[in-house]
N, C-alpha and C positions, 0 to 999 in steps of 0.2 A: 918518236921524241915527239912529245909534246907544250906545249905551249907555256908558260912562268907561270909560278899561281898568284894574282892580281897581290902579289907583295912585296914592299922597297926589297928589302934580302935576296929574295925569287929573280927577282929582276937585274938587279945590280951583279948577281952569280954569270951573269948571261952578257953583258955587257963587255965592249975593251976597254980600257984604261980610260980612252980619249971619250968616249960613250958615253961610260959612267959617268964622270968632271958632268958633262950639260948633263944627266940624272940627276944630279945629285946639287947642282943650279936648282934645276924647276922643281926640284921637294921639297930644296928647303923654303924656296920664294912662295909654294902651295901651303905650305906649314905654316912659316909665320903668315899668311893671310887669310885659312883656314883656326888660328887661334885669336885673331883677331872677332874676325865672322865667328866665329865656335858656330859655325856649319862646314862638316865634311863630306860635301857632297863634290867638291875640289878637289879632294884627297884622290876621293875613288873614281872619277874622273882621270885623274894624270896616271892612276894606277893600271889599270884598261889600256887608255893612248901604251904607254911603256909595254906592257905585258906584248903588244901588237913587236912593236921597234924590239923589243931582247926576243923574242921567238924571231924571226927573221935573222936578228945577229949570228943566235946559235945555228945556224943553218947558213947564212952568206955572210959571215965579219966584211965589215966596211958598208953595210947594206944601208944605213944607217945617213954616212955621209954622202953614201952616195944620192940617194933620196932627195939630198940638202942642194947638191951641185945637180942636179937635172932643175930639178925646185926653181934654184935663181934662174939658172939657162933660158928655162920657160919665159918665166917671168922677164929677162933681158931681151930676147928676142919678140917671147909676142909669137913663137912660132909652137907646137909639139913636138917633142923630141919627132927623132926621126924611126920609124915601125911601131911609133901610136895605131892606136886603134881609133876611127875614129867614130865619134860619140854618140851619135846614131845607130850604128850597128855597137857598141855596149848596151843602149839602150837596146835594141831590139833583140840580145841574151840577157842580156836581164828580163825581164816582158817572157820570152821565150824559160827562163830557168821557174822565174813567177810561177806560169802556167802549169809549169810541168809540178813544181811542187803542189800548188792545190786539187791537179791529179792527183796525184799521189798522194796527200791528204784522205781526201773523199769527201774534201770540200767544197768540188763545183760537180756535176752531174753531167 
């Protein structure tokens, strides 16, 4: 299974009706903005952003609203969810992967 194309029809096909309604609202607002500004960068950004949500919804329906609920809880309590990985550990993992990618690319000696 692969993420959908950055296309509103492909994205919508992956979403439950409740999540599709959220997408539709953002899609309409973004289109209205693009019409006024004559700039499609917002449309491209929205489609890229929603591709990831759509893919997650395909893999695990309900993920979108779980993310929103977790975010609301974190904002209300100012505490990371239980089981979260500490920031310094995440940074160390990212740095290790970047270093590994550089070594595999041959860009580092």
